[in-house]
Biopython code that builds the backbone (N, CA, C, O; Angstrom):
import numpy as np
from Bio.PDB.StructureBuilder import StructureBuilder

atoms = [
    (1, "MET", "N", (0.850, -1.173, 0.000)),
    (1, "MET", "CA", (0.000, 0.000, 0.000)),
    (1, "MET", "C", (0.895, 1.235, 0.000)),
    (1, "MET", "O", (1.852, 1.322, 0.769)),
    (2, "ALA", "N", (0.577, 2.172, -0.858)),
    (2, "ALA", "CA", (1.330, 3.423, -0.935)),
    (2, "ALA", "C", (0.726, 4.432, 0.047)),
    (2, "ALA", "O", (-0.484, 4.452, 0.272)),
    (3, "GLU", "N", (1.586, 5.258, 0.618)),
    (3, "GLU", "CA", (1.078, 6.312, 1.498)),
    (3, "GLU", "C", (1.898, 7.577, 1.302)),
    (3, "GLU", "O", (3.023, 7.534, 0.803)),
    (4, "ALA", "N", (1.323, 8.700, 1.700)),
    (4, "ALA", "CA", (1.978, 9.994, 1.554)),
    (4, "ALA", "C", (1.729, 10.810, 2.816)),
    (4, "ALA", "O", (0.819, 10.516, 3.591)),
    (5, "THR", "N", (2.542, 11.830, 3.012)),
    (5, "THR", "CA", (2.421, 12.731, 4.154)),
    (5, "THR", "C", (1.953, 14.093, 3.659)),
    (5, "THR", "O", (2.423, 14.576, 2.629)),
    (6, "ILE", "N", (1.041, 14.706, 4.378)),
    (6, "ILE", "CA", (0.551, 16.037, 4.036)),
    (6, "ILE", "C", (1.481, 17.067, 4.672)),
    (6, "ILE", "O", (1.800, 16.985, 5.858)),
    (7, "THR", "N", (1.914, 18.046, 3.856)),
    (7, "THR", "CA", (2.783, 19.107, 4.375)),
    (7, "THR", "C", (1.945, 20.141, 5.118)),
    (7, "THR", "O", (0.716, 20.076, 5.117)),
    (8, "SER", "N", (2.625, 21.096, 5.752)),
    (8, "SER", "CA", (1.922, 22.162, 6.465)),
    (8, "SER", "C", (1.106, 23.035, 5.515)),
    (8, "SER", "O", (0.188, 23.729, 5.951)),
    (9, "LYS", "N", (1.432, 23.008, 4.220)),
    (9, "LYS", "CA", (0.683, 23.769, 3.213)),
    (9, "LYS", "C", (-0.452, 22.949, 2.593)),
    (9, "LYS", "O", (-1.122, 23.414, 1.671)),
    (10, "GLY", "N", (-0.669, 21.736, 3.096)),
    (10, "GLY", "CA", (-1.742, 20.892, 2.584)),
    (10, "GLY", "C", (-1.375, 20.151, 1.309)),
    (10, "GLY", "O", (-2.261, 19.656, 0.612)),
    (11, "GLN", "N", (-0.103, 20.064, 0.992)),
    (11, "GLN", "CA", (0.342, 19.396, -0.227)),
    (11, "GLN", "C", (0.829, 17.990, 0.071)),
    (11, "GLN", "O", (1.290, 17.693, 1.173)),
    (12, "ILE", "N", (0.718, 17.123, -0.941)),
    (12, "ILE", "CA", (1.280, 15.779, -0.832)),
    (12, "ILE", "C", (2.067, 15.481, -2.098)),
    (12, "ILE", "O", (1.825, 16.076, -3.148)),
    (13, "THR", "N", (3.000, 14.563, -1.989)),
    (13, "THR", "CA", (3.690, 14.035, -3.159)),
    (13, "THR", "C", (3.053, 12.684, -3.441)),
    (13, "THR", "O", (2.999, 11.819, -2.567)),
    (14, "ILE", "N", (2.574, 12.507, -4.658)),
    (14, "ILE", "CA", (1.956, 11.235, -5.022)),
    (14, "ILE", "C", (3.082, 10.209, -5.149)),
    (14, "ILE", "O", (4.034, 10.431, -5.898)),
    (15, "PRO", "N", (2.987, 9.106, -4.438)),
    (15, "PRO", "CA", (4.051, 8.100, -4.484)),
    (15, "PRO", "C", (4.311, 7.612, -5.909)),
    (15, "PRO", "O", (3.386, 7.517, -6.716)),
    (16, "LYS", "N", (5.571, 7.304, -6.213)),
    (16, "LYS", "CA", (5.975, 6.862, -7.549)),
    (16, "LYS", "C", (5.147, 5.666, -8.012)),
    (16, "LYS", "O", (4.748, 5.597, -9.175)),
    (17, "GLU", "N", (4.894, 4.744, -7.122)),
    (17, "GLU", "CA", (4.098, 3.552, -7.451)),
    (17, "GLU", "C", (2.730, 3.949, -8.019)),
    (17, "GLU", "O", (2.261, 3.350, -8.987)),
    (18, "VAL", "N", (2.101, 4.950, -7.424)),
    (18, "VAL", "CA", (0.785, 5.415, -7.873)),
    (18, "VAL", "C", (0.916, 6.182, -9.186)),
    (18, "VAL", "O", (0.131, 5.968, -10.110)),
    (19, "ARG", "N", (1.912, 7.080, -9.275)),
    (19, "ARG", "CA", (2.129, 7.837, -10.524)),
    (19, "ARG", "C", (2.374, 6.909, -11.697)),
    (19, "ARG", "O", (1.839, 7.119, -12.786)),
    (20, "ASP", "N", (3.186, 5.879, -11.476)),
    (20, "ASP", "CA", (3.476, 4.934, -12.558)),
    (20, "ASP", "C", (2.232, 4.164, -12.984)),
    (20, "ASP", "O", (1.967, 4.008, -14.176)),
    (21, "ARG", "N", (1.483, 3.690, -12.018)),
    (21, "ARG", "CA", (0.293, 2.892, -12.338)),
    (21, "ARG", "C", (-0.761, 3.711, -13.072)),
    (21, "ARG", "O", (-1.439, 3.189, -13.958)),
    (22, "LEU", "N", (-0.910, 4.993, -12.715)),
    (22, "LEU", "CA", (-1.891, 5.866, -13.367)),
    (22, "LEU", "C", (-1.295, 6.628, -14.553)),
    (22, "LEU", "O", (-1.984, 7.408, -15.211)),
    (23, "ARG", "N", (-0.008, 6.392, -14.818)),
    (23, "ARG", "CA", (0.705, 7.070, -15.915)),
    (23, "ARG", "C", (0.629, 8.590, -15.784)),
    (23, "ARG", "O", (0.437, 9.302, -16.769)),
    (24, "LEU", "N", (0.782, 9.067, -14.564)),
    (24, "LEU", "CA", (0.737, 10.507, -14.306)),
    (24, "LEU", "C", (2.091, 11.134, -14.590)),
    (24, "LEU", "O", (3.132, 10.591, -14.218)),
    (25, "LYS", "N", (2.065, 12.257, -15.237)),
    (25, "LYS", "CA", (3.267, 13.015, -15.565)),
    (25, "LYS", "C", (3.091, 14.440, -15.041)),
    (25, "LYS", "O", (1.966, 14.855, -14.762)),
    (26, "PRO", "N", (4.177, 15.192, -14.904)),
    (26, "PRO", "CA", (4.055, 16.588, -14.478)),
    (26, "PRO", "C", (3.088, 17.355, -15.372)),
    (26, "PRO", "O", (3.152, 17.248, -16.596)),
    (27, "GLY", "N", (2.206, 18.118, -14.770)),
    (27, "GLY", "CA", (1.220, 18.889, -15.522)),
    (27, "GLY", "C", (-0.131, 18.209, -15.643)),
    (27, "GLY", "O", (-1.120, 18.871, -15.958)),
    (28, "HIS", "N", (-0.203, 16.896, -15.401)),
    (28, "HIS", "CA", (-1.494, 16.211, -15.438)),
    (28, "HIS", "C", (-2.349, 16.698, -14.275)),
    (28, "HIS", "O", (-1.831, 17.100, -13.233)),
    (29, "ARG", "N", (-3.647, 16.656, -14.464)),
    (29, "ARG", "CA", (-4.589, 17.068, -13.418)),
    (29, "ARG", "C", (-5.290, 15.822, -12.887)),
    (29, "ARG", "O", (-5.428, 14.828, -13.600)),
    (30, "VAL", "N", (-5.726, 15.881, -11.648)),
    (30, "VAL", "CA", (-6.444, 14.766, -11.036)),
    (30, "VAL", "C", (-7.726, 15.282, -10.394)),
    (30, "VAL", "O", (-7.846, 16.466, -10.081)),
    (31, "GLU", "N", (-8.673, 14.382, -10.206)),
    (31, "GLU", "CA", (-9.950, 14.714, -9.557)),
    (31, "GLU", "C", (-10.112, 13.851, -8.317)),
    (31, "GLU", "O", (-9.599, 12.734, -8.248)),
    (32, "PHE", "N", (-10.830, 14.381, -7.344)),
    (32, "PHE", "CA", (-11.156, 13.648, -6.129)),
    (32, "PHE", "C", (-12.668, 13.572, -6.021)),
    (32, "PHE", "O", (-13.355, 14.582, -6.172)),
    (33, "TYR", "N", (-13.189, 12.381, -5.761)),
    (33, "TYR", "CA", (-14.619, 12.168, -5.551)),
    (33, "TYR", "C", (-14.803, 11.562, -4.174)),
    (33, "TYR", "O", (-13.932, 10.848, -3.676)),
    (34, "PHE", "N", (-15.935, 11.848, -3.569)),
    (34, "PHE", "CA", (-16.237, 11.299, -2.257)),
    (34, "PHE", "C", (-17.348, 10.276, -2.378)),
    (34, "PHE", "O", (-18.456, 10.594, -2.810)),
    (35, "ASP", "N", (-17.046, 9.058, -1.999)),
    (35, "ASP", "CA", (-17.970, 7.933, -2.024)),
    (35, "ASP", "C", (-18.905, 8.048, -0.817)),
    (35, "ASP", "O", (-18.480, 8.528, 0.234)),
    (36, "PRO", "N", (-20.175, 7.618, -0.943)),
    (36, "PRO", "CA", (-21.106, 7.692, 0.196)),
    (36, "PRO", "C", (-20.618, 6.927, 1.430)),
    (36, "PRO", "O", (-21.058, 7.210, 2.545)),
    (37, "ASN", "N", (-19.711, 5.960, 1.240)),
    (37, "ASN", "CA", (-19.195, 5.184, 2.366)),
    (37, "ASN", "C", (-17.982, 5.835, 3.024)),
    (37, "ASN", "O", (-17.371, 5.249, 3.918)),
    (38, "GLY", "N", (-17.630, 7.044, 2.586)),
    (38, "GLY", "CA", (-16.518, 7.749, 3.198)),
    (38, "GLY", "C", (-15.183, 7.568, 2.495)),
    (38, "GLY", "O", (-14.167, 8.083, 2.962)),
    (39, "LEU", "N", (-15.167, 6.847, 1.381)),
    (39, "LEU", "CA", (-13.926, 6.666, 0.636)),
    (39, "LEU", "C", (-13.683, 7.856, -0.283)),
    (39, "LEU", "O", (-14.625, 8.479, -0.773)),
    (40, "VAL", "N", (-12.426, 8.160, -0.509)),
    (40, "VAL", "CA", (-12.055, 9.200, -1.464)),
    (40, "VAL", "C", (-11.546, 8.503, -2.708)),
    (40, "VAL", "O", (-10.665, 7.647, -2.635)),
    (41, "ILE", "N", (-12.103, 8.870, -3.846)),
    (41, "ILE", "CA", (-11.702, 8.283, -5.128)),
    (41, "ILE", "C", (-10.872, 9.331, -5.865)),
    (41, "ILE", "O", (-11.297, 10.472, -6.043)),
    (42, "PHE", "N", (-9.698, 8.923, -6.282)),
    (42, "PHE", "CA", (-8.718, 9.805, -6.916)),
    (42, "PHE", "C", (-8.480, 9.262, -8.322)),
    (42, "PHE", "O", (-8.154, 8.086, -8.480)),
    (43, "ARG", "N", (-8.639, 10.102, -9.345)),
    (43, "ARG", "CA", (-8.409, 9.608, -10.701)),
    (43, "ARG", "C", (-7.839, 10.715, -11.583)),
    (43, "ARG", "O", (-8.066, 11.900, -11.337)),
    (44, "PRO", "N", (-7.095, 10.311, -12.614)),
    (44, "PRO", "CA", (-6.566, 11.300, -13.543)),
    (44, "PRO", "C", (-7.706, 12.025, -14.245)),
    (44, "PRO", "O", (-8.698, 11.402, -14.622)),
    (45, "ARG", "N", (-7.573, 13.316, -14.422)),
    (45, "ARG", "CA", (-8.593, 14.104, -15.105)),
    (45, "ARG", "C", (-8.244, 14.252, -16.580)),
    (45, "ARG", "O", (-9.106, 14.110, -17.447)),
    (46, "THR", "N", (-7.000, 14.534, -16.854)),
    (46, "THR", "CA", (-6.565, 14.705, -18.235)),
    (46, "THR", "C", (-5.262, 13.968, -18.435)),
    (46, "THR", "O", (-4.502, 13.723, -17.498)),
    (47, "GLY", "N", (-5.036, 13.635, -19.648)),
    (47, "GLY", "CA", (-3.767, 13.030, -20.023)),
    (47, "GLY", "C", (-3.212, 13.788, -21.202)),
    (47, "GLY", "O", (-3.788, 14.780, -21.649)),
    (48, "ASP", "N", (-2.124, 13.331, -21.687)),
    (48, "ASP", "CA", (-1.510, 13.937, -22.857)),
    (48, "ASP", "C", (-2.229, 13.423, -24.089)),
    (48, "ASP", "O", (-2.379, 12.213, -24.258)),
    (49, "VAL", "N", (-2.673, 14.319, -24.946)),
    (49, "VAL", "CA", (-3.416, 13.950, -26.153)),
    (49, "VAL", "C", (-2.625, 12.961, -27.007)),
    (49, "VAL", "O", (-3.213, 12.141, -27.712)),
    (50, "ARG", "N", (-1.309, 13.035, -26.947)),
    (50, "ARG", "CA", (-0.484, 12.126, -27.744)),
    (50, "ARG", "C", (-0.653, 10.674, -27.312)),
    (50, "ARG", "O", (-0.354, 9.767, -28.090)),
    (51, "GLU", "N", (-1.129, 10.431, -26.085)),
    (51, "GLU", "CA", (-1.343, 9.069, -25.620)),
    (51, "GLU", "C", (-2.501, 8.402, -26.352)),
    (51, "GLU", "O", (-2.620, 7.177, -26.323)),
    (52, "LEU", "N", (-3.357, 9.186, -27.011)),
    (52, "LEU", "CA", (-4.511, 8.643, -27.720)),
    (52, "LEU", "C", (-4.166, 8.176, -29.136)),
    (52, "LEU", "O", (-4.980, 7.526, -29.792)),
    (53, "ARG", "N", (-2.967, 8.506, -29.601)),
    (53, "ARG", "CA", (-2.573, 8.148, -30.958)),
    (53, "ARG", "C", (-2.689, 6.643, -31.169)),
    (53, "ARG", "O", (-2.198, 5.848, -30.367)),
    (54, "GLY", "N", (-3.346, 6.268, -32.258)),
    (54, "GLY", "CA", (-3.497, 4.868, -32.601)),
    (54, "GLY", "C", (-4.681, 4.197, -31.940)),
    (54, "GLY", "O", (-4.951, 3.025, -32.204)),
    (55, "LEU", "N", (-5.392, 4.912, -31.086)),
    (55, "LEU", "CA", (-6.537, 4.335, -30.392)),
    (55, "LEU", "C", (-7.664, 4.015, -31.360)),
    (55, "LEU", "O", (-8.295, 2.962, -31.268)),
    (56, "LEU", "N", (-7.911, 4.928, -32.289)),
    (56, "LEU", "CA", (-8.965, 4.723, -33.276)),
    (56, "LEU", "C", (-8.348, 4.414, -34.628)),
    (56, "LEU", "O", (-7.373, 5.042, -35.040)),
    (57, "LYS", "N", (-8.919, 3.455, -35.299)),
    (57, "LYS", "CA", (-8.442, 3.090, -36.636)),
    (57, "LYS", "C", (-9.375, 3.752, -37.653)),
    (57, "LYS", "O", (-10.597, 3.718, -37.502)),
    (58, "GLY", "N", (-8.816, 4.325, -38.638)),
    (58, "GLY", "CA", (-9.613, 4.963, -39.698)),
    (58, "GLY", "C", (-9.012, 4.621, -41.043)),
    (58, "GLY", "O", (-7.972, 3.966, -41.120)),
    (59, "PRO", "N", (-9.664, 5.062, -42.098)),
    (59, "PRO", "CA", (-9.114, 4.793, -43.425)),
    (59, "PRO", "C", (-7.794, 5.539, -43.613)),
    (59, "PRO", "O", (-7.617, 6.668, -43.156)),
    (60, "LYS", "N", (-6.895, 4.875, -44.290)),
    (60, "LYS", "CA", (-5.600, 5.517, -44.563)),
    (60, "LYS", "C", (-5.771, 6.562, -45.647)),
    (60, "LYS", "O", (-6.518, 6.352, -46.602)),
    (61, "PRO", "N", (-5.077, 7.700, -45.505)),
    (61, "PRO", "CA", (-5.178, 8.729, -46.538)),
    (61, "PRO", "C", (-4.662, 8.204, -47.872)),
    (61, "PRO", "O", (-3.716, 7.418, -47.926)),
    (62, "ALA", "N", (-5.308, 8.658, -48.952)),
    (62, "ALA", "CA", (-4.923, 8.204, -50.298)),
    (62, "ALA", "C", (-3.698, 8.909, -50.796)),
    (62, "ALA", "O", (-3.242, 8.644, -51.909)),
]
sb = StructureBuilder()
sb.init_structure("model")
sb.init_model(0)
sb.init_chain("A")
sb.init_seg("    ")
for serial, (resi, resn, name, xyz) in enumerate(atoms, 1):
    if name == "N":
        sb.init_residue(resn, " ", resi, " ")
    sb.init_atom(name, np.array(xyz, "f"), 0.0, 1.0, " ", f" {name:<3s}", serial, name[0])
structure = sb.get_structure()
């Protein structure tokens, strides 16, 4: 389990294990959601548009 410490300014460093698994890079944004059971859900909000390359197949240009 990964854990982090909150600084006096309310900041945390996301552990490398978590950054790697979510493919987070500097400049990426994240969102926090609150589950009715009291859990906090953390997920990437945006990624680099270049990561989408090749995701969709289309006709090749003539």
